N, C-alpha and C positions, 0 to 999 in steps of 0.2 A: 779330806780335806780343803773345800775351799779359803779361797784365804777373803775373810773379811773381816776389817778394823773393828774398831769404836763406833766409827759411826754411821756404819752399817749394822752394828745391833743396835744403836739405836733408833734407826731406822725402825728393823726390823720388831724393836719391842712396839712402838707407835703402832704397826699393822695389828700387831697381837695386839692388842686394848679397843682395836676401833678401826677393820679390813675397811671401814666406807672412808675413810680420811683423803681430803686431795693431795696433794702433792705440794700443794702452796700452805695445809696449815700443818701437813708433820715441817715444814719446811721453818714456819712461823714459831712452831714448839717447839724446833731443835735449835732455832738461832742461824742456818743458815740457808744457802740462795736455793730456789726453786729448782734452778738448774742443777745443781747439787741432787736435790732431790729426787728429780727425774731420773737423771743419768745413772745412780744406784741403782735402784728402784729397778730400772731397766736391765742393769747386769747383775743385778741378784734373782732378775727373773730367765735371764739367759742361762747362767749356772745353777738353775735349777732350785738355787735356793728358796726363792718364793716359786712355787706348785702352785696357785691359787689362791683365791681371793674367797671367803664364806660366811658363814656366819652361824653364830650357839643355836642350837633350838632344847625348849623346853620341852625336851619326849612323853615325859609323864604330863602334861596337860594335851599332848598331843593325842594319845590315849593308847603310847608304846609302857605301858606300866610294868610291863617284864624286864628282865634284861638276864640273861642268860650268856654262863660262861662254859663251852661246850670245849672238854676235852678230844682228840682222834687223835687212835694208832692207825698207821697206813699200811696198808703193804707196802714193803719193801719195792723203791727202782721208782715209784707209783706217784712219792708227795707232791711234787712240780702241778701237773698233772692237776691233782686234785685239788689243791689249795686255789686253783684257776679258776675249776667246777665254785667248790662252794664261794668264795667272791663275787659271783656273780649274782649268788641269790639276793632275791630281795632284802633280807634282815637282819645280812651282816652288815656290824657296820668295823671290824676288824676281823687279822688272817694272822695270827704269829707262827712263823716258824720256833720250834723251840727245844731243848732241849730236855731228859727225862726217860720216862717212862713210858709218853704221849707223847707227838711227834707234829699234833697242832692243836693252838686253843686258838675258837671263837668267841669272838662275843654279837649276839645279835641282840635286839630287842623284837620284843611285842609285844601285841593288844592284848592278846585274850593266850588259853591255853592253846585251847585246840589250833590255835597256828604258830604255837609252839611245838606242839603234837606234831606236826604236820614238817616243820623243816625237820623237825628230830629223824622222823620218816624217810624226808628226801634226801639226811644223811647219810643214813645206813644205806639207804636202796644203793648209793653211788659203788660201782661195782671193787671199788681198791679201798671203802673204811673197812676194817677188820670190825672195829669199835665209838663208843663214844660215852663220853662221862660227862651231864652236863651238872650244873649247879645252878639256883635260881637265887639272885643276886637281891638280899632284903634287905636293904636300904644303904645308897648311894650318898657315899662318902662325902668323896670329891670326883668330878667328870669330868676333865680339862684337860686335852693334850696341848693347848696351847703355856710354854716355857717359855719363860727370858731367855735371851739370846745370848 
């Protein structure tokens, strides 16, 4: 685990709330010098704690009405190879190694059932994929991977 203190955590939380904030605005909000914010932000980036800056989208308003959670069983010894291939597919939002009956869980978003069908068939056509089991999300109660540092 990286060595971060309470000030670093406060800086991270400001960026989580709004990644567009300037160093000056973060400094003002935290009552710190701009140079302190700049140096600490650069340190957090160099230590790969901050991996990038992004925005949150309302996927449904963009037409992605279907969220699917797919469990995948992979033939022994081919897990990393399959995961890399899946992670390159456009609708894929997340790929997780998991314990239990299946090896991988994939979260993906689709505009319609045809695009989900194509994605599922693509998964099943992969050489080392043994089987898939998909679930369609009926209602998203919370979907936010930002959490306080």
